[in-house]
C-alpha positions as CSV (number, residue, x, y, z in Angstrom):
1,X,7.8,-25.2,66.5
2,X,5.8,-28.4,66.0
3,X,4.0,-30.1,68.9
4,X,4.6,-33.8,68.3
5,X,4.6,-35.1,71.9
6,X,5.0,-33.5,75.2
7,X,8.6,-34.0,76.0
8,X,12.0,-32.7,75.6
9,X,13.3,-35.4,73.4
10,X,11.8,-38.6,72.7
11,X,12.3,-41.7,70.7
12,X,9.0,-43.0,69.6
13,X,9.0,-46.6,70.5
14,X,4.5,-47.4,70.9
15,X,4.8,-51.1,71.6
16,X,2.7,-54.0,71.4
17,X,4.0,-53.3,74.7
18,X,2.7,-50.5,73.2
19,X,16.7,-36.9,82.1
20,X,19.2,-35.5,84.1
21,X,21.5,-35.0,86.7
22,X,23.1,-38.1,87.9
23,X,20.5,-40.4,89.3
24,X,18.3,-37.7,90.8
25,X,15.2,-36.2,89.3
26,X,16.9,-32.9,88.6
27,X,18.0,-32.3,85.1
28,X,20.8,-29.9,85.9
29,X,22.1,-31.1,89.3
30,X,20.7,-28.1,91.0
31,X,17.0,-29.1,91.1
32,X,15.9,-26.6,88.5
33,X,14.2,-26.6,85.1
34,X,11.3,-28.8,84.1
35,X,12.1,-27.1,80.8
36,X,15.1,-29.3,80.4
37,X,14.0,-32.5,82.1
38,X,16.1,-35.6,81.8
39,X,18.8,-33.9,79.7
40,X,21.4,-32.3,81.8
41,X,24.5,-33.3,83.9
42,X,25.7,-31.1,86.8
43,X,25.0,-27.9,85.0
44,X,25.1,-24.5,86.8
45,X,22.7,-21.7,86.4
46,X,23.9,-19.0,83.9
47,X,25.0,-15.5,84.9
48,X,22.8,-13.1,86.8
49,X,19.6,-11.7,85.3
50,X,17.0,-9.2,86.4
51,X,14.6,-12.1,86.6
52,X,13.4,-13.2,90.1
53,X,13.2,-16.9,91.1
54,X,9.9,-18.3,92.6
55,X,10.2,-21.9,93.7
56,X,7.8,-23.1,92.4
57,X,6.1,-20.3,90.5
58,X,2.4,-19.7,91.0
59,X,1.9,-16.4,89.1
60,X,3.2,-15.3,85.7
61,X,3.6,-12.0,84.0
62,X,2.7,-10.7,80.5
63,X,3.3,-13.0,77.6
64,X,6.4,-12.3,75.5
65,X,6.9,-13.7,72.0
66,X,10.6,-14.3,71.3
67,X,12.0,-12.7,68.1
68,X,12.7,-15.9,66.2
69,X,12.9,-16.3,62.5
70,X,9.8,-18.3,61.5
71,X,11.4,-19.3,58.2
72,X,14.2,-21.2,59.8
73,X,13.8,-24.8,60.8
74,X,13.8,-25.1,64.6
75,X,14.6,-28.2,66.7
76,X,13.4,-27.3,70.2
77,X,14.4,-25.4,73.3
78,X,15.2,-25.8,76.9
79,X,15.1,-23.5,80.0
80,X,18.1,-23.2,82.2
81,X,18.1,-20.6,85.0
82,X,16.7,-17.3,83.7
83,X,17.5,-18.2,80.1
84,X,15.9,-20.1,77.2
85,X,18.2,-21.8,74.8
86,X,16.8,-22.4,71.3
87,X,18.3,-24.7,68.7
88,X,17.6,-24.0,65.0
89,X,19.1,-25.3,61.8
90,X,21.3,-22.1,61.7
91,X,22.4,-21.5,65.3
92,X,22.0,-21.9,69.0
93,X,20.3,-18.8,70.4
94,X,20.0,-17.7,74.0
95,X,17.2,-15.4,75.3
96,X,16.5,-13.7,78.6
97,X,13.2,-15.1,79.8
98,X,12.4,-11.9,81.9
99,X,12.7,-9.4,79.0
100,X,12.5,-11.7,75.9
101,X,15.8,-10.1,74.7
102,X,18.2,-12.2,72.6
103,X,21.5,-12.4,74.5
104,X,23.6,-14.1,71.9
105,X,23.6,-16.3,68.8
106,X,26.2,-19.1,68.1
107,X,26.0,-19.9,64.4
108,X,26.7,-23.4,63.0
109,X,28.4,-22.0,60.0
110,X,27.3,-24.7,57.5
111,X,28.0,-23.5,54.0
112,X,26.0,-26.0,51.9
113,X,23.2,-27.0,54.2
114,X,19.6,-25.8,53.6
115,X,18.2,-24.4,56.8
116,X,14.7,-23.4,55.8
117,X,11.4,-25.3,56.0
118,X,10.0,-25.3,52.5
119,X,10.4,-28.2,50.1
120,X,12.3,-30.5,52.5
121,X,11.3,-33.9,53.9
122,X,9.2,-33.7,57.1
123,X,11.1,-34.2,60.3
124,X,8.9,-33.4,63.2
125,X,11.3,-34.3,66.0
126,X,11.7,-32.1,69.0
127,X,15.4,-32.1,70.0
128,X,16.1,-29.6,72.8
129,X,19.7,-28.8,73.7
130,X,21.3,-30.5,76.7
131,X,23.3,-29.0,79.6
132,X,26.4,-30.4,81.2
133,X,29.0,-29.1,83.6
134,X,32.5,-29.0,81.9
135,X,35.6,-27.5,83.6
136,X,33.5,-25.4,85.9
137,X,31.3,-24.0,83.2
138,X,27.9,-25.1,81.9
139,X,28.1,-26.3,78.3
140,X,25.1,-26.4,76.0
141,X,25.3,-29.6,73.9
142,X,23.8,-30.4,70.6
143,X,24.5,-32.6,67.5
144,X,24.2,-31.6,63.9
145,X,25.0,-33.0,60.4
146,X,27.1,-31.4,57.7
147,X,28.2,-32.4,54.2
148,X,31.9,-32.7,53.2
149,X,32.4,-32.3,49.5
150,X,34.4,-35.0,47.8
151,X,37.5,-34.2,45.8
152,X,38.8,-36.4,43.1
153,X,37.5,-40.0,43.4
154,X,36.0,-39.7,47.0
155,X,32.3,-38.9,47.0
156,X,30.5,-36.4,49.1
157,X,29.7,-37.6,52.6
158,X,27.5,-36.5,55.5
159,X,29.2,-36.4,58.9
160,X,27.7,-35.8,62.4
161,X,29.3,-33.4,64.9
162,X,28.9,-32.9,68.6
163,X,29.3,-29.3,69.8
164,X,29.5,-27.7,73.2
165,X,28.8,-23.9,73.6
166,X,29.4,-21.9,76.7
167,X,26.0,-21.2,78.3
168,X,27.1,-17.7,79.5
169,X,28.9,-16.3,76.5
170,X,27.7,-18.3,73.5
171,X,31.3,-19.1,72.5
172,X,32.0,-22.5,71.0
173,X,34.0,-24.5,73.6
174,X,34.7,-27.4,71.3
175,X,33.3,-29.5,68.3
176,X,34.1,-33.1,67.5
177,X,33.2,-35.3,64.5
178,X,31.7,-38.6,65.4
179,X,33.0,-41.8,63.8
180,X,31.0,-42.8,60.7
181,X,28.4,-45.5,61.3
182,X,29.5,-48.9,60.3
183,X,27.9,-50.4,57.2
184,X,25.4,-47.5,56.8
185,X,25.2,-43.8,55.7
186,X,24.1,-40.9,57.8
187,X,20.5,-40.0,57.0
188,X,20.2,-36.6,55.3
189,X,16.5,-36.3,56.2
190,X,16.4,-36.9,59.9
191,X,18.3,-34.8,62.4
192,X,20.8,-36.3,64.8
193,X,20.4,-35.4,68.5
194,X,21.9,-35.5,71.9
195,X,19.2,-37.1,74.1
196,X,21.0,-36.9,77.5
197,X,24.1,-36.2,79.5
198,X,24.9,-37.8,82.8
199,X,28.1,-38.2,84.9
200,X,30.3,-36.6,82.3
201,X,28.9,-38.7,79.4
202,X,26.7,-37.5,76.5
203,X,24.5,-39.8,74.5
204,X,23.9,-39.1,70.8
205,X,21.5,-40.8,68.4
206,X,22.2,-40.7,64.6
207,X,19.7,-41.9,62.0
208,X,21.2,-44.0,59.3
209,X,20.2,-45.6,56.0
210,X,21.5,-48.8,54.6
211,X,22.5,-47.4,51.3
212,X,25.1,-44.7,50.6
213,X,22.6,-42.1,49.5
214,X,21.2,-41.6,53.0
215,X,17.7,-41.8,51.5
216,X,14.5,-43.0,53.1
217,X,14.9,-46.7,52.4
218,X,16.1,-49.1,55.1
219,X,15.9,-46.9,58.1
220,X,18.2,-47.6,61.1
221,X,20.2,-45.7,63.7
222,X,23.5,-45.7,65.6
223,X,23.9,-44.5,69.2
224,X,27.1,-43.0,70.6
225,X,28.4,-42.4,74.2
226,X,30.9,-39.5,74.3
227,X,33.2,-38.8,77.3
228,X,32.9,-35.0,77.8
229,X,36.3,-34.6,79.4
230,X,38.4,-36.5,76.9
231,X,35.9,-35.8,74.0
232,X,36.3,-39.3,72.9
233,X,33.6,-41.8,71.8
234,X,33.6,-44.5,74.5
235,X,31.2,-46.8,72.6
236,X,28.9,-46.9,69.7
237,X,26.1,-49.3,68.9
238,X,24.9,-49.8,65.3
239,X,21.2,-50.7,64.9
240,X,20.4,-49.3,68.3
241,X,18.2,-46.1,68.5
242,X,18.7,-44.5,71.9
243,X,15.9,-42.2,73.1
244,X,16.4,-41.6,76.9
245,X,19.3,-41.5,79.3
246,X,18.4,-41.9,83.0
247,X,20.0,-43.5,86.1
248,X,23.1,-44.7,84.2
249,X,21.0,-46.4,81.5
250,X,20.7,-45.6,77.8
251,X,17.1,-46.6,76.9
252,X,16.2,-47.3,73.3
253,X,15.3,-49.9,70.7
254,X,17.4,-52.6,69.0
255,X,16.1,-52.4,65.4
256,X,15.3,-55.2,62.9
257,X,16.0,-55.1,59.2
258,X,12.7,-53.6,58.1
259,X,12.2,-50.9,60.8
260,X,10.6,-47.5,59.9
261,X,10.5,-44.3,61.9
262,X,8.1,-41.4,62.2
263,X,8.6,-38.7,64.9
264,X,4.9,-38.7,65.7
265,X,4.7,-42.4,66.5
266,X,8.1,-43.9,66.4
267,X,9.6,-47.2,65.3
268,X,7.5,-49.8,63.5
269,X,8.0,-53.1,61.8
270,X,5.7,-55.8,60.4
271,X,7.9,-58.4,62.1
272,X,8.2,-58.9,65.8
273,X,11.9,-58.0,65.8
274,X,12.1,-54.7,67.8
275,X,13.6,-55.0,71.2
276,X,13.2,-52.3,73.9
277,X,16.5,-52.4,75.8
278,X,18.6,-50.6,78.4
279,X,22.4,-50.3,78.0
280,X,24.9,-49.1,80.6
281,X,26.0,-45.6,79.7
282,X,29.5,-46.3,80.8
283,X,30.3,-49.1,78.4
284,X,27.2,-50.0,76.4
285,X,26.8,-53.4,78.2
286,X,23.2,-54.8,78.3
287,X,21.2,-54.1,81.5
288,X,17.8,-55.4,80.4
289,X,15.7,-56.1,77.3
290,X,12.0,-56.6,76.2
291,X,12.0,-58.5,72.9
292,X,9.3,-59.4,70.3
293,X,7.8,-56.0,69.6
294,X,6.3,-54.5,66.4
295,X,6.0,-50.9,67.5
296,X,7.5,-48.9,70.4
297,X,7.6,-45.4,71.8
298,X,10.0,-44.1,74.5
299,X,9.4,-40.9,76.4
300,X,11.9,-39.5,78.8
301,X,10.7,-38.7,82.3
302,X,13.7,-38.6,84.6
303,X,14.1,-39.4,88.3
304,X,14.5,-43.1,87.5
305,X,11.6,-43.5,85.1
306,X,10.6,-43.4,81.4
307,X,7.4,-44.1,79.5
308,X,6.8,-46.8,77.0
309,X,3.1,-47.6,76.8
310,X,3.1,-46.9,80.6
311,X,5.5,-45.7,83.3
312,X,8.6,-47.9,83.6
313,X,11.6,-48.2,85.8
314,X,14.7,-47.0,84.0
315,X,17.0,-49.5,85.8
316,X,14.9,-52.6,85.0
317,X,12.6,-51.8,82.1
318,X,9.6,-53.1,84.2
319,X,6.3,-51.4,84.5
320,X,5.5,-49.5,87.6
321,X,2.5,-51.3,89.1
322,X,0.9,-48.1,90.6
323,X,0.9,-46.2,87.2
324,X,-2.6,-45.6,85.7
325,X,-3.8,-47.6,82.8
326,X,-5.2,-45.6,79.9
327,X,-4.4,-44.1,76.6
328,X,-2.0,-41.3,75.7
329,X,0.1,-41.7,78.8
330,X,2.5,-38.8,79.7
331,X,4.4,-38.5,83.0
332,X,6.2,-35.7,84.7
333,X,9.0,-35.7,87.3
334,X,8.5,-32.8,89.8
335,X,12.3,-33.2,90.6
336,X,11.6,-33.5,94.3
337,X,9.7,-36.6,95.2
338,X,6.7,-37.2,92.9
339,X,6.0,-38.6,89.4
340,X,2.7,-37.4,88.0
341,X,1.1,-39.4,85.2
342,X,-1.6,-38.2,83.0
343,X,-3.8,-40.3,80.7
344,X,-7.0,-39.4,78.8
345,X,-9.0,-41.0,81.7
346,X,-6.8,-40.4,84.8
347,X,-4.2,-38.3,86.5
348,X,-2.2,-39.8,89.4
349,X,0.6,-38.8,91.7
350,X,3.2,-41.5,92.5
351,X,5.8,-41.4,95.2
352,X,9.2,-41.6,93.3
353,X,10.8,-43.6,96.1
354,X,8.2,-46.1,97.3
355,X,6.4,-46.3,93.9
356,X,3.1,-46.1,95.7
357,X,0.1,-44.1,94.4
358,X,-0.4,-40.9,96.4
359,X,-3.7,-39.7,94.8
360,X,-5.9,-40.1,91.8
361,X,-8.4,-38.0,89.9
362,X,-10.4,-39.8,87.3
363,X,-13.0,-38.8,84.6
364,X,-15.7,-40.6,86.6
365,X,-15.1,-38.7,89.8
366,X,-18.3,-37.0,90.7
367,X,-16.7,-34.4,93.0
368,X,-13.8,-33.2,90.9
369,X,-13.1,-32.5,87.2
370,X,-10.2,-34.4,85.8
371,X,-7.5,-31.8,84.9
372,X,-5.2,-32.1,81.9
373,X,-1.7,-32.0,83.4
374,X,0.9,-30.1,81.4
375,X,3.9,-30.2,83.7
376,X,5.1,-30.6,87.3
377,X,7.9,-28.7,89.1
378,X,9.1,-28.7,92.7
379,X,5.9,-29.9,94.4
380,X,3.5,-28.2,92.1
381,X,1.4,-29.8,89.3
382,X,0.3,-27.4,86.5
383,X,-3.0,-28.4,84.9
384,X,-4.9,-26.0,82.7
385,X,-5.2,-23.0,85.0
386,X,-5.0,-24.7,88.3
387,X,-2.0,-25.7,90.4
388,X,-2.3,-29.0,92.4
389,X,-0.1,-30.1,95.3
390,X,2.1,-32.9,94.0
391,X,1.9,-34.9,97.3
392,X,-1.8,-34.6,97.9
393,X,-3.4,-33.8,94.6
394,X,-5.4,-31.0,96.3
395,X,-6.0,-27.7,94.5
396,X,-3.3,-25.2,95.6
397,X,-4.1,-22.1,93.6
398,X,-5.3,-20.9,90.3
399,X,-3.1,-19.2,87.7
400,X,-3.9,-17.4,84.4
401,X,-2.5,-17.1,81.0
402,X,0.8,-19.1,81.1
403,X,1.5,-22.1,78.9
404,X,3.6,-24.4,81.1
405,X,4.9,-26.7,78.4
406,X,8.3,-25.9,79.9
407,X,8.8,-24.4,83.3
408,X,11.4,-23.5,86.0
409,X,11.6,-21.1,88.9
410,X,12.1,-18.1,86.5
411,X,9.5,-18.6,83.7
412,X,7.1,-20.8,81.8
413,X,7.3,-21.2,78.1
414,X,4.9,-22.5,75.4
415,X,5.9,-24.8,72.6
416,X,5.5,-21.8,70.2
417,X,8.1,-19.9,72.1
418,X,5.8,-17.6,74.0
419,X,7.4,-16.9,77.4
420,X,5.8,-16.0,80.7
421,X,8.1,-14.7,83.4
422,X,7.4,-15.9,86.9
423,X,6.1,-13.1,89.2
424,X,5.1,-14.9,92.4
């Protein structure tokens, strides 16, 4: 798995300016899983496992490497309850985070789609699956593209599908084909993705090209909102690349004619014609916009926030004044009451309700070493072998060995799918 940026799914939007259970900070509606931040809607934990829950975890057991096929293209993973759900080009796989055992595999079943890594255009996106409660069961949502062969005069075409898989059993609950983008072709070199689900609506981004080949030239995108009960597209917006869903707002960029995209640093243009914007998830109506940009990156945080250059309010698009200035800003929602922002120079805890700074540790602090924060969960901040208190910033305890790229009450997991079960 490739480490492009820290978060579950992002739309790179670095502007000259530079998550998800309802409107709360919890991604699954049950206050669990910083391994799936900003991407779930009312999801329930999966069936019982031998794993024990520690909330938040402070000790971790022996590292387990999951039995994944390294030759298959992977798109990311998310933790939910005592399981890890891994999306590849061939399947959605579920693993027990306590034992490392594969529980089930739900294949995509694409006949003419290359699923390996060799000799294909580079696509370094990280697109974890998304969780949403549907008819009393947790569905694991993801999008994928497939080719339909033409017969007679019709040419081959690439379609995009949205699929829901039962989190417990791995059985496909349903699959729908999304309407074709208007005036463009689906890109064959950049993977589509679900980037959020909230209040029964999933948000999907599809990369497009302005010619029928789906080639690299003329990059654009179309964003869809899908009602999970009726399984109908409620709105779609051409030329809009969604990247985060939070607090009822789809956050993304309205693209100009000459936009280009790279997963590592997002959308760029030589003209000042990119617009960072928020749309209502219910009907796609505009909520706010920030125009005149040449480059932008959006990183999902959750809890009412996202990052684009610095921490911003999802409902307004405005900067949060108490957020630290600095380079390489990443922020984490502890899903209780604190947003923790880490830059190269500073780490700061911010009260999610009042937006006031709670504590700060900077590089120039003579009494403390500035830690490198990797995650936050339920009052704990994980930072390179030390756990800080999210409200005070004080050292709480040390921990050894675990990579906390993703974490919940059952386990931590590294970006390379090394899993560390929680033991205390």
